[in-house]
N, CA, C and O atoms as a Tripos MOL2 file, in Angstrom:
@<TRIPOS>MOLECULE
protein
  308   307    77     0     0
PROTEIN
NO_CHARGES

@<TRIPOS>ATOM
      1 N          49.2680   70.7910   93.1170 N.3       1 ALA1
      2 CA         47.8600   72.7200   93.2470 C.3       1 ALA1
      3 C          47.7390   73.3150   91.7270 C.2       1 ALA1
      4 O          48.5240   73.3890   90.7820 O.2       1 ALA1
      5 N          46.9360   73.5440   91.8550 N.am      2 CYS2
      6 CA         46.9310   74.0270   90.1920 C.3       2 CYS2
      7 C          46.5450   75.9240   90.6490 C.2       2 CYS2
      8 O          45.4350   76.3950   90.8950 O.2       2 CYS2
      9 N          48.1260   76.7840   90.6260 N.am      3 ARG3
     10 CA         48.3060   77.2980   90.5760 C.3       3 ARG3
     11 C          47.9980   78.1800   89.5610 C.2       3 ARG3
     12 O          47.3180   79.1120   89.9890 O.2       3 ARG3
     13 N          48.2950   78.2620   88.0920 N.am      4 GLU4
     14 CA         47.3240   79.4220   87.3510 C.3       4 GLU4
     15 C          47.3360   78.8890   85.9620 C.2       4 GLU4
     16 O          48.2690   78.6490   85.1940 O.2       4 GLU4
     17 N          46.0000   78.7660   85.8450 N.am      5 ILE5
     18 CA         45.8960   78.6380   84.0890 C.3       5 ILE5
     19 C          45.1240   79.1250   83.0210 C.2       5 ILE5
     20 O          43.9090   78.9240   83.0400 O.2       5 ILE5
     21 N          45.5700   79.6470   82.2250 N.am      6 THR6
     22 CA         45.2080   80.6890   81.4180 C.3       6 THR6
     23 C          44.7430   79.9590   79.8780 C.2       6 THR6
     24 O          45.6500   79.3340   79.3280 O.2       6 THR6
     25 N          43.6580   79.9940   79.2980 N.am      7 LEU7
     26 CA         42.9760   79.8470   78.3100 C.3       7 LEU7
     27 C          42.7120   81.1360   77.1340 C.2       7 LEU7
     28 O          41.8920   81.9510   77.5570 O.2       7 LEU7
     29 N          43.1690   81.4080   75.9720 N.am      8 SER8
     30 CA         43.0750   82.1500   75.1080 C.3       8 SER8
     31 C          42.6990   81.7420   73.8730 C.2       8 SER8
     32 O          42.9020   80.6000   73.4630 O.2       8 SER8
     33 N          42.1190   82.6710   73.1990 N.am      9 TYR9
     34 CA         41.6570   82.1670   71.6570 C.3       9 TYR9
     35 C          41.8930   83.2970   70.8360 C.2       9 TYR9
     36 O          41.3490   84.3540   71.1560 O.2       9 TYR9
     37 N          42.6500   83.2480   69.7780 N.am     10 ASP10
     38 CA         42.9540   83.9420   68.6140 C.3      10 ASP10
     39 C          42.1990   84.2680   67.7190 C.2      10 ASP10
     40 O          41.7230   83.2560   67.2040 O.2      10 ASP10
     41 N          41.8440   85.1760   67.2670 N.am     11 PHE11
     42 CA         40.6540   85.3260   66.1920 C.3      11 PHE11
     43 C          41.5680   85.5580   65.0990 C.2      11 PHE11
     44 O          42.5610   86.2780   65.2090 O.2      11 PHE11
     45 N          41.0540   84.6190   63.4720 N.am     12 SER12
     46 CA         41.9230   84.6100   62.5850 C.3      12 SER12
     47 C          42.0640   85.5910   61.8720 C.2      12 SER12
     48 O          41.0530   86.2920   61.9070 O.2      12 SER12
     49 N          43.1100   86.1120   61.0180 N.am     13 ARG13
     50 CA         43.2040   86.9350   60.1990 C.3      13 ARG13
     51 C          42.2800   87.2950   59.3290 C.2      13 ARG13
     52 O          42.1000   88.4690   59.0080 O.2      13 ARG13
     53 N          41.4660   86.0930   58.7690 N.am     14 ALA14
     54 CA         40.6280   86.2900   57.6690 C.3      14 ALA14
     55 C          39.2890   86.6480   58.1620 C.2      14 ALA14
     56 O          38.4190   87.3090   57.5950 O.2      14 ALA14
     57 N          39.2850   86.1520   59.1970 N.am     15 LEU15
     58 CA         37.5840   86.8680   59.9210 C.3      15 LEU15
     59 C          37.7280   88.1060   60.2690 C.2      15 LEU15
     60 O          36.7410   88.8260   60.1210 O.2      15 LEU15
     61 N          39.0070   88.7160   60.8370 N.am     16 LEU16
     62 CA         38.9870   90.4280   61.2210 C.3      16 LEU16
     63 C          39.2250   91.3030   59.9120 C.2      16 LEU16
     64 O          38.9770   92.5050   59.8230 O.2      16 LEU16
     65 N          39.7650   90.4670   58.8860 N.am     17 THR17
     66 CA         39.4940   91.3220   57.8690 C.3      17 THR17
     67 C          38.2020   91.9650   57.0500 C.2      17 THR17
     68 O          38.1140   92.9940   56.3790 O.2      17 THR17
     69 N          37.2740   90.9740   57.3690 N.am     18 LYS18
     70 CA         36.0940   91.2970   56.6920 C.3      18 LYS18
     71 C          35.2810   92.4570   57.6140 C.2      18 LYS18
     72 O          34.3170   93.1290   57.2470 O.2      18 LYS18
     73 N          35.9510   92.4840   58.8990 N.am     19 THR19
     74 CA         35.3060   93.7480   59.7620 C.3      19 THR19
     75 C          35.9190   94.9080   59.3720 C.2      19 THR19
     76 O          35.2140   95.9170   59.4010 O.2      19 THR19
     77 N          37.4220   95.0530   58.8980 N.am     20 LYS20
     78 CA         37.9960   96.4670   58.0140 C.3      20 LYS20
     79 C          38.2300   97.1980   59.7490 C.2      20 LYS20
     80 O          39.0110   98.1480   59.6860 O.2      20 LYS20
     81 N          37.9270   97.0410   60.5980 N.am     21 VAL21
     82 CA         38.3730   97.7260   61.5770 C.3      21 VAL21
     83 C          39.3340   97.2010   62.5320 C.2      21 VAL21
     84 O          40.2640   97.8770   62.9720 O.2      21 VAL21
     85 N          39.0440   95.6670   62.9380 N.am     22 LEU22
     86 CA         40.1050   95.4760   64.1420 C.3      22 LEU22
     87 C          41.2090   94.6420   63.3940 C.2      22 LEU22
     88 O          40.8250   93.8430   62.5390 O.2      22 LEU22
     89 N          42.6510   94.7800   63.6710 N.am     23 SER23
     90 CA         43.7700   93.8210   63.0480 C.3      23 SER23
     91 C          43.8970   92.7100   63.6080 C.2      23 SER23
     92 O          44.0990   91.6480   63.0200 O.2      23 SER23
     93 N          43.7370   92.9390   65.3730 N.am     24 GLN24
     94 CA         43.8910   91.3690   66.3130 C.3      24 GLN24
     95 C          43.2630   91.3410   66.9870 C.2      24 GLN24
     96 O          43.3020   92.4600   67.4970 O.2      24 GLN24
     97 N          42.1500   90.4310   67.7580 N.am     25 SER25
     98 CA         41.5910   89.7880   68.2070 C.3      25 SER25
     99 C          41.9860   88.5580   69.5310 C.2      25 SER25
    100 O          42.6000   87.5000   69.3900 O.2      25 SER25
    101 N          41.5370   88.9980   70.4880 N.am     26 ARG26
    102 CA         41.5310   87.6000   71.3900 C.3      26 ARG26
    103 C          40.7070   87.6320   72.9650 C.2      26 ARG26
    104 O          40.5960   88.5490   73.7790 O.2      26 ARG26
    105 N          40.2650   86.3960   72.9810 N.am     27 ILE27
    106 CA         39.6000   86.7510   74.3580 C.3      27 ILE27
    107 C          40.1550   85.7560   75.0170 C.2      27 ILE27
    108 O          40.5930   84.8610   74.2940 O.2      27 ILE27
    109 N          40.3190   85.5760   76.4920 N.am     28 TYR28
    110 CA         40.8520   84.7150   77.2260 C.3      28 TYR28
    111 C          40.2410   85.0260   78.6600 C.2      28 TYR28
    112 O          39.6980   86.0590   79.0510 O.2      28 TYR28
    113 N          40.5400   83.5760   79.4750 N.am     29 ALA29
    114 CA         39.8780   83.6110   80.8680 C.3      29 ALA29
    115 C          41.5210   83.1690   81.2750 C.2      29 ALA29
    116 O          42.4070   82.6530   80.5930 O.2      29 ALA29
    117 N          41.4820   83.6270   82.7210 N.am     30 SER30
    118 CA         42.8650   82.7870   83.4830 C.3      30 SER30
    119 C          41.7180   82.7610   85.0600 C.2      30 SER30
    120 O          40.8190   83.3830   85.6250 O.2      30 SER30
    121 N          42.6750   81.4220   85.1610 N.am     31 PHE31
    122 CA         42.4790   80.9380   86.7900 C.3      31 PHE31
    123 C          43.5390   80.8110   87.7230 C.2      31 PHE31
    124 O          44.6160   80.3570   87.3380 O.2      31 PHE31
    125 N          43.3290   81.2380   89.1900 N.am     32 ASN32
    126 CA         44.3200   81.2860   89.9650 C.3      32 ASN32
    127 C          44.0550   80.7250   91.1450 C.2      32 ASN32
    128 O          42.9810   80.9140   91.7170 O.2      32 ASN32
    129 N          45.2330   79.8020   91.7430 N.am     33 ASN33
    130 CA         44.5260   78.7970   92.6180 C.3      33 ASN33
    131 C          43.6710   78.3420   92.7220 C.2      33 ASN33
    132 O          42.8490   78.4830   93.6270 O.2      33 ASN33
    133 N          43.6280   77.5930   91.7150 N.am     34 LEU34
    134 CA         41.9720   76.9680   91.1640 C.3      34 LEU34
    135 C          41.8340   75.3980   92.2670 C.2      34 LEU34
    136 O          40.8330   75.1140   92.9250 O.2      34 LEU34
    137 N          42.9140   74.7090   92.2150 N.am     35 PHE35
    138 CA         42.1520   73.6040   93.6870 C.3      35 PHE35
    139 C          43.6770   73.3910   94.0670 C.2      35 PHE35
    140 O          44.7050   73.8560   93.5750 O.2      35 PHE35
    141 N          43.4680   72.5760   95.0500 N.am     36 TYR36
    142 CA         44.6810   71.6480   95.3190 C.3      36 TYR36
    143 C          44.0740   70.4700   95.6490 C.2      36 TYR36
    144 O          42.9380   70.2430   96.0670 O.2      36 TYR36
    145 N          45.5290   69.3420   95.2560 N.am     37 VAL37
    146 CA         44.8640   67.5020   95.4970 C.3      37 VAL37
    147 C          45.8890   67.3600   96.7720 C.2      37 VAL37
    148 O          47.0710   67.0440   96.6350 O.2      37 VAL37
    149 N          45.1840   67.6740   98.1850 N.am     38 THR38
    150 CA         45.9680   67.3280   99.4710 C.3      38 THR38
    151 C          45.0680   66.4680   99.9960 C.2      38 THR38
    152 O          43.9710   66.1780   99.5180 O.2      38 THR38
    153 N          45.7610   65.9040  101.3950 N.am     39 ASN39
    154 CA         44.9890   65.1050  102.2570 C.3      39 ASN39
    155 C          45.1930   66.4470  103.7170 C.2      39 ASN39
    156 O          45.3370   65.8900  104.8050 O.2      39 ASN39
    157 N          45.2030   67.3990  103.7590 N.am     40 PHE40
    158 CA         45.3880   68.6650  104.2950 C.3      40 PHE40
    159 C          44.1520   69.2500  104.8110 C.2      40 PHE40
    160 O          43.5030   69.9950  104.0760 O.2      40 PHE40
    161 N          43.7550   68.9880  106.0120 N.am     41 SER41
    162 CA         42.2840   69.4720  106.5440 C.3      41 SER41
    163 C          41.6420   70.8250  106.7860 C.2      41 SER41
    164 O          40.5230   71.1470  107.1860 O.2      41 SER41
    165 N          43.0360   71.7190  106.3020 N.am     42 GLY42
    166 CA         42.7770   73.1740  106.9000 C.3      42 GLY42
    167 C          42.5810   73.9180  105.7060 C.2      42 GLY42
    168 O          42.3990   73.2950  104.6600 O.2      42 GLY42
    169 N          42.5950   75.5370  105.7070 N.am     43 PRO43
    170 CA         41.8400   76.2830  105.1840 C.3      43 PRO43
    171 C          42.5580   76.3510  103.7490 C.2      43 PRO43
    172 O          42.1330   76.6880  102.6440 O.2      43 PRO43
    173 N          43.9250   75.8600  104.2330 N.am     44 SER44
    174 CA         44.9630   76.2310  102.8670 C.3      44 SER44
    175 C          45.9970   75.1140  103.3150 C.2      44 SER44
    176 O          46.1340   74.7830  104.4930 O.2      44 SER44
    177 N          46.8250   74.4790  102.0930 N.am     45 PRO45
    178 CA         48.0520   73.9080  102.2780 C.3      45 PRO45
    179 C          49.1190   74.3090  102.2250 C.2      45 PRO45
    180 O          50.1120   73.6110  102.4290 O.2      45 PRO45
    181 N          49.1450   76.1030  101.8030 N.am     46 GLU46
    182 CA         50.1710   76.4590  102.0540 C.3      46 GLU46
    183 C          50.4330   77.0350  103.4810 C.2      46 GLU46
    184 O          49.5180   77.4790  104.1740 O.2      46 GLU46
    185 N          51.3600   77.0110  103.7640 N.am     47 PRO47
    186 CA         51.9090   77.4840  105.4360 C.3      47 PRO47
    187 C          51.7570   78.8580  105.4840 C.2      47 PRO47
    188 O          51.6680   79.3490  104.3580 O.2      47 PRO47
    189 N          51.6830   79.8180  106.5900 N.am     48 PRO48
    190 CA         52.0320   81.0560  106.3720 C.3      48 PRO48
    191 C          53.4910   81.5250  106.7450 C.2      48 PRO48
    192 O          54.1030   80.8280  107.5540 O.2      48 PRO48
    193 N          54.1210   82.6830  106.2080 N.am     49 VAL49
    194 CA         54.8220   83.2950  106.5930 C.3      49 VAL49
    195 C          55.8730   82.6720  108.0510 C.2      49 VAL49
    196 O          57.0450   82.3160  108.1710 O.2      49 VAL49
    197 N          54.7100   82.7940  108.9520 N.am     50 SER50
    198 CA         55.1120   82.8720  110.3450 C.3      50 SER50
    199 C          54.2370   81.4890  110.7580 C.2      50 SER50
    200 O          53.0470   81.4410  110.4470 O.2      50 SER50
    201 N          55.0200   80.1140  111.6320 N.am     51 THR51
    202 CA         54.5130   79.0100  111.5710 C.3      51 THR51
    203 C          54.0840   78.7930  113.0890 C.2      51 THR51
    204 O          53.6520   77.7360  113.5480 O.2      51 THR51
    205 N          54.3060   80.1400  113.8790 N.am     52 SER52
    206 CA         54.3470   79.9850  115.5980 C.3      52 SER52
    207 C          52.6310   79.9780  115.7990 C.2      52 SER52
    208 O          52.1960   79.9630  116.9510 O.2      52 SER52
    209 N          51.5750   79.9900  114.5040 N.am     53 ASN53
    210 CA         50.3090   79.9290  114.9430 C.3      53 ASN53
    211 C          50.0320   78.6290  114.9120 C.2      53 ASN53
    212 O          48.8320   78.5050  115.1600 O.2      53 ASN53
    213 N          50.6590   77.3470  114.6890 N.am     54 GLN54
    214 CA         50.5360   76.1740  114.4050 C.3      54 GLN54
    215 C          49.7530   75.7330  115.4940 C.2      54 GLN54
    216 O          50.2720   75.8600  116.6030 O.2      54 GLN54
    217 N          48.1900   75.0580  115.4060 N.am     55 VAL55
    218 CA         47.8180   74.6530  116.4740 C.3      55 VAL55
    219 C          47.1320   72.9950  116.1020 C.2      55 VAL55
    220 O          46.2800   73.0440  115.2140 O.2      55 VAL55
    221 N          47.4240   71.4900  116.7070 N.am     56 ASN56
    222 CA         47.4470   70.6700  116.1370 C.3      56 ASN56
    223 C          47.6200   70.1610  114.5390 C.2      56 ASN56
    224 O          47.0010   69.2610  113.9720 O.2      56 ASN56
    225 N          48.5460   70.9360  114.0690 N.am     57 GLY57
    226 CA         48.7100   70.4910  112.3490 C.3      57 GLY57
    227 C          47.8460   71.1730  111.4310 C.2      57 GLY57
    228 O          47.6960   70.8380  110.2560 O.2      57 GLY57
    229 N          47.1450   72.3700  112.1330 N.am     58 ILE58
    230 CA         46.5120   73.3770  111.4990 C.3      58 ILE58
    231 C          46.8580   75.0360  111.9420 C.2      58 ILE58
    232 O          46.8220   75.6410  113.0130 O.2      58 ILE58
    233 N          47.2120   75.4260  110.5060 N.am     59 TYR59
    234 CA         47.3320   76.8940  111.1220 C.3      59 TYR59
    235 C          46.5390   77.7890  111.2910 C.2      59 TYR59
    236 O          45.8670   78.3750  110.4420 O.2      59 TYR59
    237 N          46.5880   77.9670  112.6050 N.am     60 ALA60
    238 CA         45.0350   79.1680  113.2220 C.3      60 ALA60
    239 C          45.3510   80.2300  113.2020 C.2      60 ALA60
    240 O          46.4420   80.5400  113.6780 O.2      60 ALA60
    241 N          44.3770   81.3240  112.5540 N.am     61 GLY61
    242 CA         44.3340   82.5230  112.6310 C.3      61 GLY61
    243 C          45.1970   82.8020  111.1240 C.2      61 GLY61
    244 O          45.8400   83.8500  111.0590 O.2      61 GLY61
    245 N          45.2030   82.1100  110.2380 N.am     62 THR62
    246 CA         45.4500   82.3270  108.6870 C.3      62 THR62
    247 C          44.1130   82.4430  107.6010 C.2      62 THR62
    248 O          42.9890   81.9860  107.8110 O.2      62 THR62
    249 N          44.4240   82.9500  106.7750 N.am     63 TYR63
    250 CA         43.3850   82.9920  105.5490 C.3      63 TYR63
    251 C          43.9670   82.3690  104.8510 C.2      63 TYR63
    252 O          45.1820   82.1790  104.8940 O.2      63 TYR63
    253 N          42.9560   81.8000  103.8320 N.am     64 PRO64
    254 CA         43.3900   80.5410  102.9870 C.3      64 PRO64
    255 C          43.6590   81.3870  101.7120 C.2      64 PRO64
    256 O          43.2860   82.5580  101.7870 O.2      64 PRO64
    257 N          44.2860   80.9590  100.4710 N.am     65 THR65
    258 CA         44.7030   81.3090   99.6510 C.3      65 THR65
    259 C          43.3850   81.6620   98.5780 C.2      65 THR65
    260 O          42.5390   80.8880   98.1300 O.2      65 THR65
    261 N          43.6060   83.5070   98.2970 N.am     66 PRO66
    262 CA         42.7090   83.3990   97.4300 C.3      66 PRO66
    263 C          42.5080   82.8560   95.9310 C.2      66 PRO66
    264 O          43.3710   83.1830   95.1150 O.2      66 PRO66
    265 N          41.2660   81.9240   95.4330 N.am     67 LYS67
    266 CA         41.1640   82.2410   93.9580 C.3      67 LYS67
    267 C          40.5970   83.2710   93.4020 C.2      67 LYS67
    268 O          39.7820   84.0200   93.9390 O.2      67 LYS67
    269 N          41.0860   83.3440   92.1270 N.am     68 SER68
    270 CA         40.6260   84.4760   91.3940 C.3      68 SER68
    271 C          40.5190   83.7420   89.5620 C.2      68 SER68
    272 O          41.0230   82.8110   88.9330 O.2      68 SER68
    273 N          39.5540   84.8410   89.3300 N.am     69 PHE69
    274 CA         39.1820   84.2100   87.9870 C.3      69 PHE69
    275 C          39.0630   85.4650   87.2310 C.2      69 PHE69
    276 O          38.6460   86.3940   87.9230 O.2      69 PHE69
    277 N          39.3750   85.8210   85.7040 N.am     70 VAL70
    278 CA         39.9060   86.9430   85.1040 C.3      70 VAL70
    279 C          39.3260   86.4240   83.7260 C.2      70 VAL70
    280 O          39.4860   85.2540   83.3760 O.2      70 VAL70
    281 N          38.7240   87.2480   83.0520 N.am     71 LEU71
    282 CA         37.7810   86.8630   81.9700 C.3      71 LEU71
    283 C          38.3330   88.4060   81.3530 C.2      71 LEU71
    284 O          38.2870   89.4060   82.0690 O.2      71 LEU71
    285 N          38.8600   88.4490   79.9240 N.am     72 GLY72
    286 CA         39.0710   89.7980   78.9410 C.3      72 GLY72
    287 C          38.9340   89.1300   77.9320 C.2      72 GLY72
    288 O          38.7390   87.9310   77.7330 O.2      72 GLY72
    289 N          39.0990   90.3620   77.0300 N.am     73 VAL73
    290 CA         39.4450   90.6710   75.9800 C.3      73 VAL73
    291 C          40.6340   91.4730   75.1680 C.2      73 VAL73
    292 O          41.0570   92.1470   76.1080 O.2      73 VAL73
    293 N          41.3370   91.7940   74.2010 N.am     74 GLN74
    294 CA         41.9980   92.0670   73.8930 C.3      74 GLN74
    295 C          42.0110   92.4180   72.2890 C.2      74 GLN74
    296 O          42.1970   91.4830   71.5100 O.2      74 GLN74
    297 N          41.8640   93.4230   71.9030 N.am     75 VAL75
    298 CA         41.6920   94.0790   70.4640 C.3      75 VAL75
    299 C          43.0110   94.8130   70.1000 C.2      75 VAL75
    300 O          43.8510   95.1640   70.9290 O.2      75 VAL75
    301 N          43.0990   95.0240   68.5950 N.am     76 SER76
    302 CA         43.8290   96.2440   68.2320 C.3      76 SER76
    303 C          43.5280   96.4240   66.8420 C.2      76 SER76
    304 O          43.4370   95.6220   65.9130 O.2      76 SER76
    305 N          43.3750   97.8440   66.9320 N.am     77 PHE77
    306 CA         42.8170   98.2050   65.5170 C.3      77 PHE77
    307 C          43.8670   98.7080   64.4600 C.2      77 PHE77
    308 O          43.5040   99.0110   63.3240 O.2      77 PHE77
@<TRIPOS>BOND
     1     1     2 1
     2     2     3 1
     3     3     4 2
     4     3     5 am
     5     5     6 1
     6     6     7 1
     7     7     8 2
     8     7     9 am
     9     9    10 1
    10    10    11 1
    11    11    12 2
    12    11    13 am
    13    13    14 1
    14    14    15 1
    15    15    16 2
    16    15    17 am
    17    17    18 1
    18    18    19 1
    19    19    20 2
    20    19    21 am
    21    21    22 1
    22    22    23 1
    23    23    24 2
    24    23    25 am
    25    25    26 1
    26    26    27 1
    27    27    28 2
    28    27    29 am
    29    29    30 1
    30    30    31 1
    31    31    32 2
    32    31    33 am
    33    33    34 1
    34    34    35 1
    35    35    36 2
    36    35    37 am
    37    37    38 1
    38    38    39 1
    39    39    40 2
    40    39    41 am
    41    41    42 1
    42    42    43 1
    43    43    44 2
    44    43    45 am
    45    45    46 1
    46    46    47 1
    47    47    48 2
    48    47    49 am
    49    49    50 1
    50    50    51 1
    51    51    52 2
    52    51    53 am
    53    53    54 1
    54    54    55 1
    55    55    56 2
    56    55    57 am
    57    57    58 1
    58    58    59 1
    59    59    60 2
    60    59    61 am
    61    61    62 1
    62    62    63 1
    63    63    64 2
    64    63    65 am
    65    65    66 1
    66    66    67 1
    67    67    68 2
    68    67    69 am
    69    69    70 1
    70    70    71 1
    71    71    72 2
    72    71    73 am
    73    73    74 1
    74    74    75 1
    75    75    76 2
    76    75    77 am
    77    77    78 1
    78    78    79 1
    79    79    80 2
    80    79    81 am
    81    81    82 1
    82    82    83 1
    83    83    84 2
    84    83    85 am
    85    85    86 1
    86    86    87 1
    87    87    88 2
    88    87    89 am
    89    89    90 1
    90    90    91 1
    91    91    92 2
    92    91    93 am
    93    93    94 1
    94    94    95 1
    95    95    96 2
    96    95    97 am
    97    97    98 1
    98    98    99 1
    99    99   100 2
   100    99   101 am
   101   101   102 1
   102   102   103 1
   103   103   104 2
   104   103   105 am
   105   105   106 1
   106   106   107 1
   107   107   108 2
   108   107   109 am
   109   109   110 1
   110   110   111 1
   111   111   112 2
   112   111   113 am
   113   113   114 1
   114   114   115 1
   115   115   116 2
   116   115   117 am
   117   117   118 1
   118   118   119 1
   119   119   120 2
   120   119   121 am
   121   121   122 1
   122   122   123 1
   123   123   124 2
   124   123   125 am
   125   125   126 1
   126   126   127 1
   127   127   128 2
   128   127   129 am
   129   129   130 1
   130   130   131 1
   131   131   132 2
   132   131   133 am
   133   133   134 1
   134   134   135 1
   135   135   136 2
   136   135   137 am
   137   137   138 1
   138   138   139 1
   139   139   140 2
   140   139   141 am
   141   141   142 1
   142   142   143 1
   143   143   144 2
   144   143   145 am
   145   145   146 1
   146   146   147 1
   147   147   148 2
   148   147   149 am
   149   149   150 1
   150   150   151 1
   151   151   152 2
   152   151   153 am
   153   153   154 1
   154   154   155 1
   155   155   156 2
   156   155   157 am
   157   157   158 1
   158   158   159 1
   159   159   160 2
   160   159   161 am
   161   161   162 1
   162   162   163 1
   163   163   164 2
   164   163   165 am
   165   165   166 1
   166   166   167 1
   167   167   168 2
   168   167   169 am
   169   169   170 1
   170   170   171 1
   171   171   172 2
   172   171   173 am
   173   173   174 1
   174   174   175 1
   175   175   176 2
   176   175   177 am
   177   177   178 1
   178   178   179 1
   179   179   180 2
   180   179   181 am
   181   181   182 1
   182   182   183 1
   183   183   184 2
   184   183   185 am
   185   185   186 1
   186   186   187 1
   187   187   188 2
   188   187   189 am
   189   189   190 1
   190   190   191 1
   191   191   192 2
   192   191   193 am
   193   193   194 1
   194   194   195 1
   195   195   196 2
   196   195   197 am
   197   197   198 1
   198   198   199 1
   199   199   200 2
   200   199   201 am
   201   201   202 1
   202   202   203 1
   203   203   204 2
   204   203   205 am
   205   205   206 1
   206   206   207 1
   207   207   208 2
   208   207   209 am
   209   209   210 1
   210   210   211 1
   211   211   212 2
   212   211   213 am
   213   213   214 1
   214   214   215 1
   215   215   216 2
   216   215   217 am
   217   217   218 1
   218   218   219 1
   219   219   220 2
   220   219   221 am
   221   221   222 1
   222   222   223 1
   223   223   224 2
   224   223   225 am
   225   225   226 1
   226   226   227 1
   227   227   228 2
   228   227   229 am
   229   229   230 1
   230   230   231 1
   231   231   232 2
   232   231   233 am
   233   233   234 1
   234   234   235 1
   235   235   236 2
   236   235   237 am
   237   237   238 1
   238   238   239 1
   239   239   240 2
   240   239   241 am
   241   241   242 1
   242   242   243 1
   243   243   244 2
   244   243   245 am
   245   245   246 1
   246   246   247 1
   247   247   248 2
   248   247   249 am
   249   249   250 1
   250   250   251 1
   251   251   252 2
   252   251   253 am
   253   253   254 1
   254   254   255 1
   255   255   256 2
   256   255   257 am
   257   257   258 1
   258   258   259 1
   259   259   260 2
   260   259   261 am
   261   261   262 1
   262   262   263 1
   263   263   264 2
   264   263   265 am
   265   265   266 1
   266   266   267 1
   267   267   268 2
   268   267   269 am
   269   269   270 1
   270   270   271 1
   271   271   272 2
   272   271   273 am
   273   273   274 1
   274   274   275 1
   275   275   276 2
   276   275   277 am
   277   277   278 1
   278   278   279 1
   279   279   280 2
   280   279   281 am
   281   281   282 1
   282   282   283 1
   283   283   284 2
   284   283   285 am
   285   285   286 1
   286   286   287 1
   287   287   288 2
   288   287   289 am
   289   289   290 1
   290   290   291 1
   291   291   292 2
   292   291   293 am
   293   293   294 1
   294   294   295 1
   295   295   296 2
   296   295   297 am
   297   297   298 1
   298   298   299 1
   299   299   300 2
   300   299   301 am
   301   301   302 1
   302   302   303 1
   303   303   304 2
   304   303   305 am
   305   305   306 1
   306   306   307 1
   307   307   308 2
@<TRIPOS>SUBSTRUCTURE
     1 ALA1         2 RESIDUE 1 A ALA
     2 CYS2         6 RESIDUE 1 A CYS
     3 ARG3        10 RESIDUE 1 A ARG
     4 GLU4        14 RESIDUE 1 A GLU
     5 ILE5        18 RESIDUE 1 A ILE
     6 THR6        22 RESIDUE 1 A THR
     7 LEU7        26 RESIDUE 1 A LEU
     8 SER8        30 RESIDUE 1 A SER
     9 TYR9        34 RESIDUE 1 A TYR
    10 ASP10       38 RESIDUE 1 A ASP
    11 PHE11       42 RESIDUE 1 A PHE
    12 SER12       46 RESIDUE 1 A SER
    13 ARG13       50 RESIDUE 1 A ARG
    14 ALA14       54 RESIDUE 1 A ALA
    15 LEU15       58 RESIDUE 1 A LEU
    16 LEU16       62 RESIDUE 1 A LEU
    17 THR17       66 RESIDUE 1 A THR
    18 LYS18       70 RESIDUE 1 A LYS
    19 THR19       74 RESIDUE 1 A THR
    20 LYS20       78 RESIDUE 1 A LYS
    21 VAL21       82 RESIDUE 1 A VAL
    22 LEU22       86 RESIDUE 1 A LEU
    23 SER23       90 RESIDUE 1 A SER
    24 GLN24       94 RESIDUE 1 A GLN
    25 SER25       98 RESIDUE 1 A SER
    26 ARG26      102 RESIDUE 1 A ARG
    27 ILE27      106 RESIDUE 1 A ILE
    28 TYR28      110 RESIDUE 1 A TYR
    29 ALA29      114 RESIDUE 1 A ALA
    30 SER30      118 RESIDUE 1 A SER
    31 PHE31      122 RESIDUE 1 A PHE
    32 ASN32      126 RESIDUE 1 A ASN
    33 ASN33      130 RESIDUE 1 A ASN
    34 LEU34      134 RESIDUE 1 A LEU
    35 PHE35      138 RESIDUE 1 A PHE
    36 TYR36      142 RESIDUE 1 A TYR
    37 VAL37      146 RESIDUE 1 A VAL
    38 THR38      150 RESIDUE 1 A THR
    39 ASN39      154 RESIDUE 1 A ASN
    40 PHE40      158 RESIDUE 1 A PHE
    41 SER41      162 RESIDUE 1 A SER
    42 GLY42      166 RESIDUE 1 A GLY
    43 PRO43      170 RESIDUE 1 A PRO
    44 SER44      174 RESIDUE 1 A SER
    45 PRO45      178 RESIDUE 1 A PRO
    46 GLU46      182 RESIDUE 1 A GLU
    47 PRO47      186 RESIDUE 1 A PRO
    48 PRO48      190 RESIDUE 1 A PRO
    49 VAL49      194 RESIDUE 1 A VAL
    50 SER50      198 RESIDUE 1 A SER
    51 THR51      202 RESIDUE 1 A THR
    52 SER52      206 RESIDUE 1 A SER
    53 ASN53      210 RESIDUE 1 A ASN
    54 GLN54      214 RESIDUE 1 A GLN
    55 VAL55      218 RESIDUE 1 A VAL
    56 ASN56      222 RESIDUE 1 A ASN
    57 GLY57      226 RESIDUE 1 A GLY
    58 ILE58      230 RESIDUE 1 A ILE
    59 TYR59      234 RESIDUE 1 A TYR
    60 ALA60      238 RESIDUE 1 A ALA
    61 GLY61      242 RESIDUE 1 A GLY
    62 THR62      246 RESIDUE 1 A THR
    63 TYR63      250 RESIDUE 1 A TYR
    64 PRO64      254 RESIDUE 1 A PRO
    65 THR65      258 RESIDUE 1 A THR
    66 PRO66      262 RESIDUE 1 A PRO
    67 LYS67      266 RESIDUE 1 A LYS
    68 SER68      270 RESIDUE 1 A SER
    69 PHE69      274 RESIDUE 1 A PHE
    70 VAL70      278 RESIDUE 1 A VAL
    71 LEU71      282 RESIDUE 1 A LEU
    72 GLY72      286 RESIDUE 1 A GLY
    73 VAL73      290 RESIDUE 1 A VAL
    74 GLN74      294 RESIDUE 1 A GLN
    75 VAL75      298 RESIDUE 1 A VAL
    76 SER76      302 RESIDUE 1 A SER
    77 PHE77      306 RESIDUE 1 A PHE
């Protein structure tokens, strides 16, 4: 399973001193619950809190684990 990956890039101070406004700048992307490597045939290999809804090895009435993607910019003046 790939739970969380964050990729970021910090801009160099030499580049930022040319702007004369920014002291620090960073861009980033974060990915949560990106993929699972499994033979499980249900919506999500993560079992719910209650396993009483299990039918033929699949948890009925449960939602799959949501995926999320976040892009951002962090700046300091």
